[in-house]
VEXLOPA-604389 format. One record per residue (C-alpha): residue number from 1; x, y, z; residue in one letter. Coordinates in pm, whole numbers, plus 50000, padded with zeros to 5 digits. Example, Ala and Ser with C-alpha at 12.3 -4.5 7.8 and 13.67 -1.06 7.14 Angstrom:
REM VEXLOPA-604389
figu	x	y	z	gutor
1	51230	49550	50780	a
2	51367	49894	50714	s
This chain:
REM VEXLOPA-604389
figu	x	y	z	gutor
1	59189	60735	38540	m
2	59209	61043	38290	r
3	59261	60978	37944	r
4	59641	61091	37821	p
5	59626	61403	37586	r
6	59676	61277	37249	w
7	59910	61569	37146	w
8	60102	61518	37452	v
9	60155	61148	37362	e
10	60263	61202	37024	l
11	60535	61449	37113	i
12	60648	61219	37360	l
13	60640	60911	37124	i
14	60822	61147	36812	a
15	61082	61242	37061	a
16	61164	60906	37212	v
17	61194	60770	36844	y
18	61391	61064	36750	a
19	61639	60989	37029	a
20	61632	60622	36928	y
21	61717	60717	36545	s
22	61979	60958	36668	g
23	62144	60731	36900	g
24	62138	60440	36672	r
25	62370	60645	36426	l
26	62579	60780	36743	l
27	62650	60412	36839	a
28	62841	60326	36491	r
29	63138	60133	36604	g
30	63418	60031	36367	d
31	63379	59808	36099	t
32	63598	59538	36225	s
33	63453	59528	36576	t
34	63121	59513	36424	a
35	63216	59199	36221	v
36	63387	59027	36466	a
37	63065	59032	36686	h
38	62867	58884	36402	g
39	63131	58640	36338	l
40	63118	58539	36714	s
41	62747	58496	36716	l
42	62763	58259	36428	l
43	63015	58048	36570	r
44	62776	58017	36887	v
45	62501	57919	36673	e
46	62708	57683	36451	d
47	62817	57506	36752	t
48	62511	57445	36857	f
49	62339	57361	36521	g
50	62087	57666	36531	i
51	62203	57890	36291	a
52	61828	57880	36137	l
53	61912	58214	35917	e
54	62118	58015	35648	r
55	61849	57760	35545	p
56	61597	58028	35543	l
57	61787	58298	35339	n
58	61877	58026	35080	r
59	61494	57953	35043	l
60	61460	58345	35073	f
61	61681	58387	34776	t
62	61585	58099	34583	a
63	61219	58170	34572	i
64	61165	58551	34499	p
65	60796	58447	34563	g
66	60908	58430	34947	l
67	61154	58675	34919	g
68	61026	58946	34749	v
69	60723	58989	35014	p
70	60960	58944	35308	a
71	61174	59240	35230	d
72	60870	59438	35189	f
73	60728	59291	35537	v
74	61075	59394	35699	y
75	61081	59760	35518	a
76	60766	59843	35639	s
77	60551	59633	35888	l
78	60777	59756	36170	h
79	60710	60135	36108	y
80	60330	60090	36078	l
81	60227	59813	36296	v
82	60359	59942	36610	t
83	60223	60266	36574	p
84	59887	60159	36492	a
85	59861	59929	36804	v
86	59980	60195	37018	l
87	59676	60418	36863	v
88	59457	60118	36901	w
89	59551	60123	37309	l
90	59524	60429	37384	f
91	59141	60482	37192	r
92	59003	60135	37277	r
93	59197	60060	37610	r
94	59309	60401	37753	p
95	59347	60220	38127	a
96	59598	59992	37971	r
97	59785	60259	37785	y
98	60016	60412	37995	r
99	60191	60109	38124	a
100	60211	59947	37772	a
101	60367	60255	37615	r
102	60613	60322	37930	a
103	60701	59936	37864	w
104	60768	59993	37501	l
105	60955	60281	37542	m
106	61191	60157	37810	t
107	61276	59840	37616	s
108	61330	60051	37324	t
109	61592	60258	37511	l
110	61770	59899	37652	l
111	61775	59817	37313	g
112	61964	60126	37211	l
113	62237	60046	37485	a
114	62256	59703	37294	g
115	62356	59862	37011	f
116	62626	60103	37171	v
117	62779	59835	37365	l
118	62786	59573	37074	m
119	62764	59693	36749	p
120	62744	59362	36523	t
121	62742	59316	36172	c
122	62419	59148	35994	p
123	62433	58827	35840	p
124	62365	59022	35466	r
125	62725	59198	35538	l
126	62960	58932	35605	l
127	63174	58802	35341	d
128	62981	58615	35052	a
129	63194	58285	35180	a
130	63003	58246	35514	h
131	62668	58185	35270	g
132	62452	58456	35324	f
133	62269	58687	35059	t
134	62145	59041	35084	d
135	61768	58993	34970	t
136	61684	59353	34973	m
137	62027	59443	34775	a
138	61895	59152	34543	r
139	61546	59259	34524	f
140	61591	59612	34537	s
141	61405	59680	34216	a
142	61079	59562	34344	y
143	61077	59828	34632	g
144	61142	60151	34748	w
145	61469	60065	34982	w
146	61836	60070	34828	g
147	62091	59803	34821	g
148	62254	59947	35149	e
149	61969	59917	35391	a
150	61581	59916	35435	s
151	61577	60285	35413	a
152	61461	60452	35104	p
153	61716	60496	34799	r
154	61984	60732	34872	g
155	61907	60745	35240	l
156	62115	60440	35326	g
157	62392	60651	35477	g
158	62162	60776	35729	l
159	62095	60467	35907	t
160	62359	60224	36117	n
161	62381	59881	35988	q
162	62561	59757	36258	y
163	62277	59815	36504	a
164	62165	59418	36490	a
165	62215	59322	36833	m
166	61951	59299	36960	p
167	61672	59276	36704	s
168	61413	59531	36802	l
169	61174	59424	36484	h
170	61145	59118	36664	v
171	61117	59325	37006	g
172	60835	59559	36889	w
173	60660	59264	36721	a
174	60651	59087	37043	l
175	60524	59375	37215	w
176	60264	59411	36968	c
177	60177	59053	37005	g
178	60121	59089	37356	v
179	59891	59377	37341	m
180	59688	59191	37051	l
181	59680	58883	37257	w
182	59586	59021	37633	r
183	59363	59311	37499	y
184	59196	59160	37160	g
185	58840	59069	37212	r
186	58811	58878	36884	t
187	58995	58558	36785	p
188	59137	58730	36441	l
189	59327	58970	36706	l
190	59424	58727	36882	r
191	59559	58500	36608	t
192	59742	58828	36498	l
193	59877	58856	36796	g
194	60068	58519	36786	v
195	60153	58546	36392	a
196	60296	58862	36370	y
197	60554	58809	36615	p
198	60665	58435	36431	l
199	60634	58585	36109	l
200	60862	58920	36201	t
201	61110	58630	36326	t
202	61101	58446	36062	v
203	61139	58715	35785	v
204	61454	58914	35979	v
205	61653	58569	35958	m
206	61527	58489	35585	g
207	61638	58849	35458	t
208	61997	58771	35662	a
209	61905	59120	35849	n
210	61952	58899	36170	h
211	62100	58607	36334	y
212	61886	58382	36586	l
213	62077	58502	36854	l
214	62006	58894	36774	d
215	61603	58757	36779	a
216	61644	58586	37152	v
217	61833	58928	37274	a
218	61493	59129	37125	g
219	61261	58913	37331	a
220	61526	58916	37631	a
221	61522	59332	37601	v
222	61147	59314	37592	m
223	61154	59074	37903	g
224	61364	59315	38091	a
225	61177	59625	37981	g
226	60859	59465	38154	l
227	61035	59410	38454	l
228	61169	59733	38462	l
229	60832	59908	38392	t
230	60689	59933	38735	p
231	60972	60117	38835	y
232	60957	60341	38556	v
233	60609	60446	38622	l
234	60647	60473	39018	r
235	60953	60718	38896	f
236	60753	60891	38650	l
237	60446	60947	38911	d
238	60687	61086	39179	r
239	60828	61322	38929	v
240	60474	61426	38839	g
241	60349	61445	39197	g
242	60658	61690	39301	r
243	60545	61893	38980	a
244	60191	61897	39125	g
245	60292	62012	39462	a
246	60449	62315	39356	g
247	60137	62444	39189	s
248	59853	62655	39355	a
249	59576	62486	39519	t
250	59247	62461	39356	a
251	58964	62655	39510	v
252	58584	62550	39445	v
253	58272	62686	39542	h
254	58011	62383	39642	r
255	57699	62412	39520	p
256	57524	62465	39832	g
257	57796	62693	39974	g
258	58097	62677	40128	g
259	58456	62622	39966	v
260	58667	62310	39865	i
261	59072	62360	39874	g
262	59289	62544	40046	g
263	59434	62440	40360	d
264	59163	62430	40643	s
265	59147	62104	40799	p
266	58767	62147	40788	r
267	58785	62005	40444	n
268	58550	61735	40390	s
269	58757	61433	40221	p
270	58475	61390	39995	v
271	58484	61698	39772	v
272	58236	61620	39478	s
273	57988	61846	39716	g
274	57693	61689	39507	g
275	57839	61696	39183	w
276	57928	61384	39000	e
277	58089	61317	38653	t
278	57997	61023	38458	s
279	58229	60822	38210	a
280	58274	61052	37904	g
281	58204	61375	38049	e
282	58417	61648	38046	r
283	58220	61897	38250	i
284	58043	61754	38563	p
285	57692	61745	38634	g
286	57458	61782	38921	q
287	57290	61463	38980	r
288	57120	61545	39326	s
289	57098	61890	39423	a
290	57008	61977	39794	p
291	56684	61981	39893	a
292	56712	62345	40017	a
293	56774	62462	39682	a
294	56445	62339	39515	d
295	56116	62504	39662	d
296	55902	62242	39446	t
297	55687	62007	39681	p
298	55795	61669	39675	a
299	55447	61564	39583	s
300	55445	61787	39264	a
301	55743	61649	39120	r
């Protein structure tokens, strides 16, 4: 399988991320609806005793040695680790890259649909009576983020703070973890594959940016994206096949004479004609020329 062109991949990923970021802004709902959704999630968690974000947030708030690093993790790794894993797959596991990229992008678009359908107020923006502290606002003097969001200071207004359900911080971290576990060949990579999603889940709750159910929804979105990926790849192959069918048929001359290509029924299904390409070569090299093309006696070779 031919490795995708890096610049095409870069444009594609940038386009999807731009659509994702723009969609987050367009998905802004009214504040009252977002708060109502947040409180509904909190009530469900309280009913079942699974509101783990409360004790974690109290711990991160009381101990800056935990809260500040957690804020740095939340504000940065999401945007660094995911591209790094994509590049690693592209370079080291090219045969796996296309399906992995399709899974990530399909899940991201599903997450965007969740932002549109269910704008949700994160715990940090609820009334203080609910027991949450915005650690990123509390410790904003330690980092580049402002008090409004994890965006750089002055750019908080360009983010949708109610795009909390599902948590794509958790979803993307889970994708990274699966890639590292499945395709990593060292114990270190596999350990990181397990640790990174767990760390991200704890961080998003401890900083009061997400509810536990947001994290669960992020994992569910990745699962749905995984199930849809074969269909997405089939669709892309079909579209690509139609585009290729409309292009001109290539005509290639054999080393020993004759023509490969065109519509002649006499063409052999084996089209190498004595030319073979080894892994890593961009231009085929002739491995075994026809005997008639070499006048040197066999005994003299």
